[in-house]
N, C-alpha and C positions, 0 to 999 in steps of 0.2 A: 257842672256838679257833678259828684259822682254820686253811685247807687250811695253809698254809705252815709251822703249827706242827705238826700232822700230819702231814706229810709228815717234818720231821726228827725225829721222834719213830717214825717207823717204820725209818729208818735211822740207827740212831745210827752215831756216829765210829768209827772200825776202824781197830787197830794197823796199822802199816808192816811190824810182825815176822810177819804173819797173810800175806806174799806166795808165790802160786802161780807155778808155773811155766808159763806159758801157751803154745802151741806152733801155728805160724802154718798156715793154712788150717782151724784148729778152730772150732765153730760155738760160742761160751760162752755162755749166758743168765746175766745177772744184773740189776745196778740201776746206776743212775747217780743225781749229782745235781750241781746245781751248784753251787759253794761259792762263801763271802761275796766272794770275789777276783774271782767271775766262772768259775776255772777248773773244768771239768768231771770230776768225779771218779766213775770207772768201779769196781764191785766184783763181782766175779764169783762166782757161788756156787759154792760147794765143794761137789761130788759127794759125795751121804750127808747134805747139810745139811738137805734139802728133804723130807719121807718122803713120796713118790712111789707108791713101791712096798708101800702098805699094801693089806691084805689083810682083806678082810671075815671074820671068824669069827665071828661069833653075832649075830643078829641078832633079839631082844626086841622084847617091845610098847613097851616106853619107853626101849632102850639099843641100842646097836651097839658091838662091840668090834672093833677093827682090829689087826690085828699085822703088822709088820715085821720085819726084821731086827735092831735096837735101838731097837725103839719100841714101847710099849702103848697105844693111844689107845681111852678110851671116852667114847662121848657118850651123855650123859644128856637128853632130852627129855620134860618135863615140863607137859603144860595147866597157864594159868592156872583158879586160880582162887580159896578163902579159903586163910590160912596154914595151917591143920591140914589141910585135903586135899593144899596142896602138900608139906608136911612128910613126911605120910606114905606120899605118892608114892614121896617120894625116900626113904625109907629102904626102901621095899618095892623098889625101882629097886635101891640099891645093895645089897643080900641077893640079890636074882638074877645083878647083877653077878658077886656075889662067888662063887655057885655056879657060872656058867657059865665064870669065871676056872679055877676049881677042873678044869672038865672039858675044858680045852683045852691043848692041849701046848703049853706055853711057853718 
């Protein structure tokens, strides 16, 4: 896959129905792309669409649990090895995550 194809995958078309009211003098973060007709298409990020306010709630041996207002993110990292070791480590980690989720005030 070429870089151009990857870029088009990362930023899909968006509906004009999702218009935002932009204010003069306010700095907005977002992304842009150049359309097939050569026009620059700008898409400001909507506030709250990027989970930047994630807080680490639990840090296990092979997992980390983050929370924000509307999101629970669980990151599992397992060392490579044979299939059986990976399956067993995954199973143990999921059980640890479940226990930790029970202890966290969601």
